[in-house]
C-alpha positions in Angstrom: 72.4 -75.0 54.7 72.6 -76.0 51.0 68.8 -75.9 50.7 68.7 -72.4 52.0 71.6 -71.4 49.7 69.8 -72.8 46.7 66.8 -70.6 47.6 68.5 -67.4 48.6 72.1 -67.5 47.5 71.4 -66.0 44.1 69.6 -62.9 45.6 71.4 -59.7 44.6 71.7 -58.5 48.1 72.0 -61.7 50.1 75.1 -63.9 50.5 74.9 -67.5 51.7 78.4 -69.1 51.8 78.6 -72.8 50.7 79.1 -75.5 53.2 82.4 -77.4 53.3 80.8 -80.9 53.0 84.1 -82.8 53.5 84.7 -81.1 56.9 81.0 -81.1 58.1 79.9 -83.6 60.6 76.6 -84.3 62.4 77.1 -81.8 65.1 79.6 -79.4 63.3 78.7 -77.2 60.2 81.8 -75.8 58.4 81.2 -73.1 55.9 83.3 -70.8 53.6 84.7 -67.8 55.4 82.7 -64.5 54.9 84.3 -61.2 55.6 81.7 -58.9 57.2 80.6 -56.7 60.1 78.3 -58.1 62.7 75.1 -56.2 63.6 73.7 -54.0 64.9 74.7 -51.6 62.2 74.6 -47.8 62.5 72.9 -45.2 60.4 71.0 -45.7 57.2 73.1 -48.7 56.3 71.7 -50.4 59.4 68.1 -49.8 58.3 69.0 -51.1 54.8 70.3 -54.3 56.3 67.1 -54.7 58.4 65.0 -54.1 55.2 66.9 -56.9 53.4 66.4 -59.2 56.4 62.7 -58.3 56.5 62.2 -59.1 52.8 64.1 -62.3 53.2 62.2 -63.4 56.3 58.9 -62.6 54.5 59.8 -64.7 51.6 60.7 -67.6 54.0 57.4 -67.3 55.7 55.3 -67.0 52.5 57.0 -68.7 49.7 59.4 -71.4 50.8 58.5 -72.2 54.4 62.2 -72.8 55.2 62.8 -70.4 58.1 66.1 -69.4 59.6 65.3 -69.5 63.3 68.4 -67.9 64.8 69.2 -64.6 63.1 71.2 -63.1 66.0 74.1 -60.6 65.5 76.7 -63.3 65.0 74.8 -65.0 62.2 74.0 -61.8 60.1 76.9 -59.9 58.6 77.1 -56.8 56.5 79.6 -57.4 53.7 81.9 -54.8 52.2 79.6 -54.6 49.2 76.6 -53.8 51.5 75.0 -57.2 51.1 73.5 -59.3 53.9 75.5 -62.5 54.6 73.5 -65.3 56.4 75.4 -68.0 58.2 75.0 -70.7 60.8 72.0 -73.0 60.1 71.9 -75.0 63.3 68.4 -73.9 64.1 65.9 -74.1 61.2 62.1 -74.5 61.0 60.0 -76.0 58.1 56.6 -74.3 58.4 53.7 -76.0 56.6 51.9 -74.0 53.9 48.6 -74.0 55.8 50.2 -72.6 58.9 52.2 -70.0 57.0 49.1 -68.5 55.5 47.2 -68.9 58.7 49.8 -66.8 60.4 49.6 -64.1 57.7 45.8 -64.2 58.1 46.3 -63.6 61.8 48.6 -60.6 61.2 46.2 -59.2 58.6 43.3 -59.7 60.9 45.2 -57.7 63.6 46.3 -55.0 61.1 42.8 -54.5 59.7 41.2 -54.8 63.2 39.2 -57.8 61.9 38.9 -59.7 65.1 36.7 -62.4 63.4 39.6 -63.1 60.9 42.2 -63.0 63.8 40.2 -65.3 66.0 39.5 -67.7 63.1 43.2 -68.1 62.4 44.1 -68.4 66.1 41.9 -71.5 66.3 43.2 -72.8 62.9 46.9 -72.4 64.2 46.1 -74.3 67.4 46.5 -71.5 69.9 43.3 -72.4 71.7 42.4 -76.1 72.6 38.9 -75.4 73.7 37.0 -73.5 71.0 34.2 -72.7 73.4 36.6 -70.3 75.1 36.8 -67.9 72.1 34.6 -65.4 74.0 37.1 -65.3 76.8 40.1 -65.1 74.5 39.0 -62.1 72.4 39.0 -59.5 75.3 42.3 -61.0 76.6 43.7 -60.7 73.0 42.5 -57.0 72.8 44.3 -56.3 76.0 47.5 -58.0 74.9 47.5 -56.1 71.6 46.9 -52.8 73.4 49.8 -53.4 75.7 52.1 -54.6 72.8 51.4 -51.4 70.8 52.1 -49.1 73.7 48.4 -48.3 74.1 47.8 -47.1 70.5 46.0 -50.3 69.3 47.7 -49.8 65.9 49.1 -53.0 64.6 51.8 -50.8 62.9 53.1 -49.9 66.4 53.3 -53.6 67.4 56.4 -54.6 69.4 57.2 -58.3 68.9 59.2 -58.5 72.1 56.2 -57.1 74.1 53.8 -59.4 72.2 55.9 -62.4 73.2 55.6 -61.3 76.9 51.8 -60.8 76.6 51.2 -64.2 74.9 53.4 -65.9 77.5 51.2 -64.4 80.2 48.0 -65.6 78.5 49.5 -69.1 78.2 50.3 -69.2 81.9 46.7 -68.4 82.8 44.9 -71.3 84.3 41.5 -70.1 83.0 42.3 -70.4 79.2 43.6 -73.5 77.6 45.9 -71.4 75.5 49.2 -72.6 74.1 51.7 -71.1 71.7 52.8 -73.5 68.9 56.6 -74.0 69.0 57.2 -72.7 65.5 55.3 -69.5 66.3 57.7 -69.0 69.3 60.6 -69.5 66.8 59.2 -66.9 64.4 58.4 -64.3 67.0 61.9 -64.8 68.5 63.5 -64.3 65.1 61.5 -61.2 64.3 62.2 -59.8 67.8 66.0 -60.1 67.0 65.5 -58.1 63.7 63.4 -55.6 65.6 66.2 -55.2 68.1 68.7 -54.4 65.2 66.3 -51.8 63.8 65.6 -50.1 67.2 69.3 -49.9 67.9 69.5 -47.6 64.9 66.1 -45.9 65.0 63.9 -46.0 68.1 60.9 -45.2 66.0 61.2 -48.1 63.7 58.4 -50.6 63.8 59.0 -54.1 62.3 55.5 -54.9 61.3 55.1 -51.5 59.6 58.2 -52.3 57.6 57.3 -56.0 56.8 53.6 -55.4 55.9 54.2 -54.0 52.4 56.5 -57.0 51.5 53.9 -59.4 52.9 51.1 -57.8 50.8 53.2 -57.7 47.6 54.0 -61.4 47.9 50.3 -62.1 48.7 48.9 -60.1 45.7 51.8 -60.9 43.3 53.4 -64.1 44.4 56.7 -64.9 42.8 58.2 -68.2 42.0 54.9 -70.1 42.3 53.5 -72.2 39.4 50.1 -72.2 40.9 48.3 -70.4 43.7 48.5 -72.4 46.9 45.1 -73.5 48.2 45.7 -71.8 51.6 46.7 -68.5 49.9 43.5 -68.6 47.7 41.3 -69.3 50.8 42.9 -66.3 52.6 42.5 -63.9 49.7 38.9 -64.9 49.2 38.3 -64.4 52.9 40.0 -60.9 52.8 38.8 -59.5 49.5 35.2 -60.7 49.1 32.2 -59.7 51.2 31.7 -62.4 53.9 34.2 -64.6 51.9 31.5 -65.9 49.6 33.1 -64.7 46.3 30.0 -62.8 45.2 31.0 -59.2 46.0 34.4 -57.5 46.0 35.6 -55.8 49.2 36.7 -52.7 47.3 37.8 -50.7 50.2 40.1 -53.4 51.7 41.5 -54.3 48.2 42.3 -50.6 47.7 44.1 -50.3 51.0 46.1 -53.5 50.5 47.2 -52.4 47.0 48.4 -49.1 48.4 50.5 -50.8 51.1 51.7 -53.5 48.7 53.0 -50.8 46.3 55.2 -49.3 49.0 57.3 -52.5 48.9 58.6 -51.5 45.4 59.7 -47.9 46.4 61.2 -45.9 49.2 59.3 -46.6 52.4 60.3 -45.4 55.9 58.8 -47.7 58.5 59.8 -45.2 61.2 57.1 -42.9 60.0 53.4 -43.7 60.5 51.6 -42.9 57.2 48.8 -45.4 57.9 46.1 -42.8 57.4 47.6 -41.6 54.1 45.1 -43.4 51.9 45.1 -41.0 48.9 48.8 -41.4 48.1 48.3 -43.9 45.3 50.7 -43.9 42.3 50.4 -45.4 38.8 52.4 -48.3 40.1 49.4 -49.2 42.3 47.1 -49.3 39.2 49.7 -51.5 37.5 49.8 -53.9 40.5 46.0 -53.9 40.5 45.8 -54.9 36.8 48.5 -57.6 37.2 46.7 -59.0 40.2 43.2 -59.0 38.6 44.6 -60.7 35.5 46.8 -63.2 37.3 46.0 -66.7 38.4 46.1 -65.5 42.0 43.4 -62.9 41.4 41.2 -65.1 39.2 38.6 -65.6 41.9 37.7 -61.9 41.6 36.8 -62.1 37.9 33.2 -63.3 38.3 32.2 -60.8 41.0 34.0 -58.0 39.1 32.1 -58.8 35.9 28.8 -58.8 37.8 29.5 -55.5 39.6 30.7 -53.8 36.5 27.6 -54.9 34.6 25.3 -53.8 37.4 27.1 -50.4 37.6 26.9 -49.9 33.8 23.1 -50.8 33.8 22.7 -48.4 36.7 24.4 -45.5 34.9 22.4 -46.2 31.8 19.2 -46.3 33.8 20.0 -42.9 35.4 20.6 -41.4 31.9 17.3 -42.9 30.6 15.4 -41.6 33.6 16.8 -38.1 33.1 16.0 -38.1 29.4 12.5 -39.2 30.1 11.9 -36.3 32.5 13.6 -33.8 30.2 11.5 -34.8 27.2 8.4 -34.9 29.4 7.8 -38.6 28.5 8.3 -38.2 24.7 11.5 -40.2 24.6 10.9 -43.6 26.1 13.7 -45.9 27.3 14.4 -49.0 25.3 12.8 -52.3 26.5 14.4 -53.4 29.7 15.8 -49.8 30.4 15.2 -47.4 33.2 15.6 -50.0 35.8 16.3 -49.7 39.6 19.7 -48.4 40.5 21.9 -50.0 43.1 23.3 -46.9 44.9 25.8 -48.9 46.9 27.3 -50.4 43.8 27.4 -47.0 42.1 29.2 -45.5 45.1 31.8 -48.3 45.0 32.4 -47.7 41.3 32.8 -44.0 41.9 35.4 -44.8 44.6 37.3 -47.0 42.1 37.2 -44.1 39.6 38.6 -41.8 42.4 41.4 -44.3 42.9 42.3 -44.2 39.2 42.0 -40.4 39.2 44.3 -40.0 42.1 46.8 -42.2 40.4 47.1 -39.6 37.6 48.0 -36.8 39.9 51.4 -36.3 41.7 51.0 -34.4 45.0 51.2 -30.7 44.4 49.6 -27.4 45.0 47.2 -25.7 42.7 45.0 -26.8 39.8 47.7 -25.7 37.4 50.2 -28.3 38.7 47.5 -31.0 38.6 46.6 -30.2 35.0 50.3 -30.4 34.2 50.5 -33.8 35.9 47.6 -35.1 33.9 49.1 -33.8 30.6 52.4 -35.5 31.6 50.6 -38.7 32.3 48.7 -38.5 29.0 52.1 -38.0 27.1 53.6 -40.9 28.9 50.6 -43.0 28.2 50.7 -42.2 24.5 54.4 -43.1 24.4 53.7 -46.4 26.1 50.9 -47.1 23.6 53.2 -46.4 20.7 55.9 -48.6 22.1 53.3 -51.3 22.6 52.3 -51.2 19.0 55.9 -51.1 17.6 57.7 -53.3 20.0 57.1 -57.0 19.5 58.5 -57.9 22.9 56.3 -55.5 24.8 53.3 -56.8 22.8 54.1 -60.3 23.9 54.4 -59.4 27.6 51.2 -57.4 27.5 49.2 -60.0 25.5 47.9 -62.0 28.6 46.7 -58.8 30.3 45.1 -57.5 27.1 43.4 -60.9 26.4 42.0 -61.0 29.9 40.7 -57.5 29.7 39.1 -58.2 26.4 37.5 -61.3 28.0 36.2 -59.2 31.0 34.7 -56.6 28.6 32.9 -59.2 26.6 31.5 -60.9 29.7 30.4 -57.5 31.1 28.6 -56.7 27.8 26.8 -60.1 27.8 25.7 -59.7 31.4 24.3 -56.1 30.7 22.3 -57.5 27.9 21.1 -60.3 30.1 20.0 -57.8 32.9 18.1 -55.7 30.4 16.5 -58.6 28.5 15.4 -60.3 31.8 13.9 -57.0 32.9 12.0 -56.5 29.6 10.6 -60.0 29.9 9.4 -59.4 33.5 7.7 -56.3 32.5 5.9 -58.0 29.6 4.7 -60.6 32.1 3.7 -57.9 34.6 6.3 -58.9 37.2 8.0 -56.4 39.4 11.6 -55.4 38.7 14.2 -57.3 40.7 16.0 -55.0 43.2 
């Protein structure tokens, strides 16, 4: 109880009353009285309480590992101030770091329909005793997910209560040596209770759709961690680099994760399915991207990012040199090492990133006039931010790490571009073919 209070008692919207140590015994926990209303709560206030509970549960799963395993209606109260009071700590779970991120990897695998990632984490978490039965498990898992999503196969429609039923059915099957780890049962049970609170207010509310942005924000911008946990780093490498080998960035997935993570910091209605709205990216998303890329957590992307930017810049220069060569009818020759082969896949990826940034400058509206006005407004805000950055010592101090990291990336990209072109020039002198 006191450990949980130390972790969450100072949250602005969470109340954890202190234990009365002198009155507490081995089988009896006595706490200060809290005046509040038991759930489920009606109207928008009810959804607000569920959101607080989701954020708190996500933090327990990702950051601390100390999980309140019995959040029923008698243990969660809405105070007069609109805060969520958490009481009764008779059922708790300490979840190891590797298992916490394994569970998140499983959820992300289901969400992104990456069955390889989902199966990998099922094995890691100990769901399947016989690894040779993976081929039998995957179709059963597909069927379970379809049933638990009401036939839509969208992870955002996942019902935890139905998922528990489906997993129990698989575990009772005599064909598969399938078992559900005890702490997974506790977690699903807890989330099912929260889901019940939400559905009582809004039948369209989906818990995983509501929790997903908080999960991603904590993954991409972990708070309260001095260093990135090994299990988190392994999961992010697996998610955000091609084949998990840290050589190429999975730009599409990174973009989608950033969009969803940004929703955690603004108004987000989990009762509405905007999963396909992949163009609604705000400037906050770009801020989150920069913070992630320049943080310790995102450090593993620095090397592939430098390589891909250098390759893209060389490709753009080569396209320009080739055009100039044709326009001048061979009179203007490229510099040594220039006019090399162009990686069209890399160029397309860079264009997609440019489109992301472009879309962040435009607020949804109709007509080119409104879009131009949006860009002008952004330019004005950007200029004001730059002036404040120059004149405000505190802002300069907070931006210094990001600016330093950006400067480092620019320098490394410039060096690699020179290496690409000088290597190509040497190969041509030696009569060797250009590397593709």
